[in-house]
Phi, psi and omega in degrees: 000162188194145176220063187292136188227083181300319177208168187294130180282128180226150161283126185276123180296147187304325185287349181253354186296332177304340183292344182319319183271354187305313182308303183301322177288327179293321174296316180301321176298320191253352190301326184293333184233010184301143170245042178280017175099022176296142168238149179050041176253003191287332186250013181281151187274173181315318183302309184296322181295315174305317181297319180297317184289325181287332171300313182293328179291318181294326175298311182288325173295318186294322185294317171300324187278326171275350174193090181299321179297313178287342169299322177279319183296332188288339184290351176291334186281161171288168186303309191294314184288331184294312186295316183296311189294324175303307178299316176311308181295306180302323182294321175288331177292327177296309179311314186287330181286335173290318185300319187279350180285115182274358178271356174278134176283155190307310178297322181291313179304310189300317186283328175301315182289322180292335184263351195292333177290342173270328182295332178286004178261354184279118182287349189240014189286129183206137181216150175263097175199167182124152182254010175219152191296328177295321172295314183296323173296319176300312192285322176304312179266011185308337174296339175295314178298312178304320182286329182281319177311322181288340176291337185290156173289151182311317186292336172283315174306318181304311183298310184299317182296314185294315180297315179307316181300300187298309186294317181302321178299318179298311179308318183294315186302329186251009177294124184095343169294131184265353183197169175265121177276326181223157180306320179301318182290320178302313181294321182293321174295311174297331176299308180305310186270352182226311181301316180296331176292322178295320180298314175306315176300315187297323178293315179302309178298328182285309182294335178292340187082009183270353183241142180290320174275146169280095183289345175299342185282349183240063178298316175312316182281324173303317180294316185303320184300314189288322183293328169303312177297306184300321183292318176303316181295311185304313180298309177299333181253030183298319173299305180303317187291323180288328172294330182264012177051045170250113191245109177262336184289130185294143187296325189285349165267311186296324182280000168285347192234324187225154176289337187194175173290327178297320187292337180293315185258014185276335188277085188249066178070186185291156177309131178080001181292124185283341179295326183062023178293131186283132180266121183269130180241177179297331176303328180292308177293335185284318182291314183302306181306319178296321178291321181293317177302312180304319174292312184307339177296338175276004182300315186300311177297329171298320178291324185289319177288321172305333176287341179275334185288107184256332176299116177309314186292321179299315183305309182300316179299318176287313194291321193296305178303326181288325177287311173315317189287323177290329176287321181298312186302319178300320179291322188285325185306126178057035185248100192296335186292349176304319186283350175257332182204170182277122173256129185239163169288150184288163194286333177300316185292313192294314179303315182302313179309308179304319189273332179258356172281106184229317187210185176297314181309312181291325182283327181296334179285324172299316181294310179302320175312306181300311175311316182285337170291316176304305184304324182293314184302324181296310181299313182285354181297155179307161181298318183296313175303311183302315182292325178291327180279344186294338180288354182165322189289319182295311182305319186292313177304305188301315181296320176288327176293324175300317176297319183286333180280325180293325174302313178291316169309308184298319183295318177308299190290328192259335190245346180289115177295342178269147179306142179306332182289349174269000183260005189071087188302315185304322180293320181287324177298319179295323181294312181307307179303302180308326177290322177291321184287329178291310178297321177306314180301315191286327185255350176232309180292314177304301185311319182295324171300332182272355178292000000 
């Protein structure tokens, strides 16, 4: 089973959709003089040139078809990196398509996955597989991706091939599993299908020469970037995944609240109720909140990683999905509708993220905003939830959120190269004051009230 998430899936605001053609237009404009690492192309004839261009256009068309959201985020990158990451994405999407095809036997699938990093060297590779038309079209014409892959500089091809091989090993390890047993297994799975992508991107950014820092030294941070995105998707898509019998939430968290995943969706009204409407209980939101807190723990390492990315185009490419993730988690927190439908952030917030993500100062405000939205939900919870949680649950959430917010504020004050006044000082002051009040209430007022 698999749920690969190369980058965060998002609903694209209508004002942003006109960017769909930008990648192809930029390729057409720069293909004749691109320095993206093509080799031995100086003497090719016009027929070969036309084939190269057509293959590139197929790749960008396929990218748009298989992931409209990623197709927009990738436009943040410069031309050279955009092409490399496009192929990186399509190769991993091809691997994932094989893994997801239930018509392939387990043994055959295992061999196909383990051989795929070599198959991308095959100029004639084509296969009939995929559970969606766009995936089937990609796989049928995958030789075009392979031929384009060979146009890249060997340093990029090595990264793509190595990450593909490692991801395939992880897929094989989880092949046939129908659920995650432990949080450790959950983290391991997320590493294979998303953390490795973050590690690969760090390698691409570094060897491109576009980054001041050697990002390959920070694999733990790169991995956390992927885990935050993957876990957000897994939490958000619980209803859709359950309907398709894909159980990603780890049992050691689920079983604190329910006997099984089936039990989560098993309570559908009174006996004989024809509506079959799922009845959401406090146990549902308790479980949901615990899953979200597990994901939020990656925020500090997410921020640390972004602080190391100095190239502005790389920074936006990495930062936008991270911000969408944390804002989505704030939307999902204590939201019973998560078990009924796929909840997403509103389009206004999404558009603001695209427009306002420029540097560390701008993104830190989005992080603080997400944490404060969750804190407000805790404060505004009904009296029954508050009273039941006052013995530990509410304090547990507040304590962890205070630590995350404290990290963000400390980072703003100690590490930002720009004056604090440029970071919206009012926002920072409010966060510091609210954190102080929260700590004061827990350590002074609450103990006094129990005397």
